C-alpha positions, 0 to 999 in steps of 0.5 A, a space after each residue: 499499499 502506497 500512501 501519498 505524503 503531503 508536503 506543505 506549500 512553501 516547504 521546497 527550501 534546503 532547510 526544510 529538506 535537510 531537517 525533514 530527512 534528518 529527523 525521525 517522526 515520533 509517532 511510534 509506528 515506524 522509524 521513518 524520517 518525517 519526510 517519509 512517514 505518512 501518519 498524522 503526526 508526521 504531517 503536523 511535524 512537516 507543517 512545523 518544519 515548513 513554518 521554521 524554514 519559512 521563518 528563515 531558520 537554517 536546517 542545522 538550527 531546526 534540527 538542533 532545536 528538535 534535538 535539544 527538545 527530544 534528545 538524540 533519539 529524534 535523529 534518523 542516524 545519531 552522530 558517530 561520536 562519544 557513546 554513539 561511536 560504540 554503536 557504529 564501531 562495536 559490531 565490526 570490532 565484535 566480528 573482527 575479534 571473533 574472526 581472530 579468535 576462531 583463527 587462533 583456536 583452529 591453529 591451536 587445534 591443528 598443532 595439538 593434533 599434529 603433536 599426537 603420536 600416530 596410531 599404529 596397528 599392533 602386530 597380530 599375535 598367534 592367538 589372533 591368527 587362530 581366532 581369525 581362522 576359526 571365524 573364517 571356518 565358521 563363516 564358510 560352514 554357515 553357522 
């Protein structure tokens, strides 16, 4: 289902576009930017953004006002600085660490198995030969 998103008149400026693409709609239905969300709350926010942009505020000033009011959770993508840097780099560091650990463990297991003595088959004893002869005879006779 495609829903048409209505952009308020006079909202074609760069400040409006920047703010509408940078800020999340706080409706709670889907994490979408104000520009993409089709709910009633997004429409209210688009009108407010258009008014702010029409009043001569820059896109950065509009975004900064929303961040000061709602916090960084209002941003589509938080800045990669401070604690947020862990969210950006944490998964990559985790995957890299796991790869190194697995490679280390495989190498260690390979060396440990190479150090083990090779299994040798002991020579057959006369008792084993007698048993095998009896077994062959019984199999031939069909017992």
